[in-house]
N, C-alpha and C positions, 0 to 999 in steps of 0.2 A: 748337452743333454747328458746326465751320467745314471748309469743303474747302478741298485743297490744289492750289494749280492749279502747274505748272511751267513755268516760262519760260526758255529758252536763248538768251544774248547772248554770242554769241565762243565762249570756250573754257567759259568758266564758267555754272552752272547755279544759278540761285537759288529756293527753293521761296517764294511769297506764299499767306498765308492771305485767304480771302474768306469773309464771314460768309453763312450760307446762312440764320440766323435772321431778317436784315434783311426777305427775301421774305416769312416767313411771319407777320411782326408786320404788313406790307404790308397780306395777304390779311387778315388779321383785323379791321384796322381800316377796311378798306372794305367787308366784311361787315357788321361794327357801323353803319359811317354807313348801309350801303344798309337796315339794320332800321329804325334811327331815322327817316329820311325816309318809308317806308314805313309806319311806324306814323302819321305825318302824314298817309297818303294813301290810309288802308287802303280806304276806300269809294270813292273817285275811279272805277279803275277798272270797278266795277261801275256805278256810277251811268252812267257814257259807255256803255257797252256796254249797257245795259239802255235808254239812250236811241234807241239804234240799231236794236236788236233785238225791244222790246217782249216777250221773254220771259224771266223770271226763271233758267230753266234755263241755257237758252244763254249769258246775260249773266253768271251766275255762273264757267261754263265757260272763255269770253274772259277774264273779270277772274285766274283762275288762269294761265292762260297768257300773260296780259300780265304779271303777278309773275314767272314763269320768265325770261321773255324778256328783261325789266329786270334780273334778279338777273345774269342770264348776259353782258349787254354794260353793266354798269354802270360797269364799269372804263375803257371809252369815251365817258363823259360826264363831257364838258370842264366843264361850267358846272353843279357840284350843286345852286344855287339854282334852278335850271329843273328839278328832277327831277318834280314835278307835272305841268308841260306835257308833258314828256316821255314819263311813265306812260299821261298821259291821249292823246295822239297814238297810243302803243302800241296802249293797249285800241282806240280809235277803228278803228283799220286792221284789227286784226284784227278788229274784229264785220264791216266791211265786207265783209272777207274772207270770214268764216259766210257772210252775204249773196247773195254771188256764189258759191259753192261750192253752197248750196241750189237758187241758180236753174238751176245749170248742172246739178246733180241733176233738178230738177223737169222740164227742158227734155228729157234722157235720158229719163224714165219717161212722156212724153208721145210724145216718137219712138219710143218700142218699145209705147205704147198703139196708136198709129196703124199702125203695122207688123201688128197683127193683123187677120183679117179682120172685118167688121162682120156684126155677127148677122143670121141669116138670119129670114124670117117664123115658118120652122117652129122654130127656137130662142127666139124672143119668145113664141110659142106655148107650146109646150114649159115655158118660163120660167111664165108665167101661170098654166098650170095645175097645176105644180108647188105653185109659191103658194098656189093655190087650196087643195090637198089638205093641205097645211102648215098654214094658217089652221082648217080644218075640224077636223084631227088637234090641234093643241091646244085649241080649243073643246071637245073630247070628253076630254080629261084632268080629273083630279077638280081640284075647285075647289084644294086646298092645293099640289099640283101644278103647276097652272096659276099659280098667285099667283108663287109662285115662280122658274119659269121665265121668266116675263115681266120679273117685275121685274132678271133678271138676264141674261136672253139677248137682251132687245128691250132694255129702260131703260138698260143696262149699268153696273149695281148690282154691285158685289164683293158676296163671302160675307157680310162682314163687317155692311156696308151692308142687305142683303138681310135678313139677321136681327135686326139692330135693328128695320127697316121691320115686318116679321112679328111682332115678339117670341118669335124663336125662337134657339136655340144655332146657331152656325155648324154645328157635326156635322150637326144637322138637316137644315139648310138644303142642305147640300153632299151627303146623302142623298137627300132629295127632287128635288134638281137631277138626280143620278143616275138614278134611278126615271123622271123624266119625258123625259129624252131617251131612255132605253131602250125607252118605251112608245111615244114618236114613231118612233122608230127600228123599231119592229115595225110599227106602221100602216102607213108609207110603204114599208117593204120591197118592197112587190108592185109600186109602184111604179118602182124601181129594177130591178126585175126585166125589166118590161114592155118600161120603155125600152130596156134591153141587146137586147131583142129585135129592136128595129124597125132 
């Protein structure tokens, strides 16, 4: 496909044909070169990010972001032989940015927590009392309900893990947890009512 450009010189008008295919071909060649260079460096961005963040999930996110940023800016890289160092630098900077953002978020959360009023002696006493009642209520649950509840709510296992530990199907674990929570709510309901009255 060719685009026609009109240029006027004096009284005559001439039509010049400008090839558009050259631009498309150059883009395709650049994309192909990027893919070739990325194949040689596919684990590099992840390893750099992991070295900074020490967290696989965050490192994978940073590596993906580094690939995208490198792709968008590949046309600006003059020395293509330095692609690996360039990609590593992008991943390193992105990982540092993530650490800084995490630090800012933690500082905001701490500032928000500091703004909350400190718990009073009454609050702490009520909390301890509630905890004692909760422990007693859990102890009074039937053994099969208590086991499922402790494994899930206290030790943090998911339904599948609790089922595996107790040798039960997930559906049974789910119904036992539901029943255990309902019984606890019934046993502790009087406490909630008495707290509202005070």
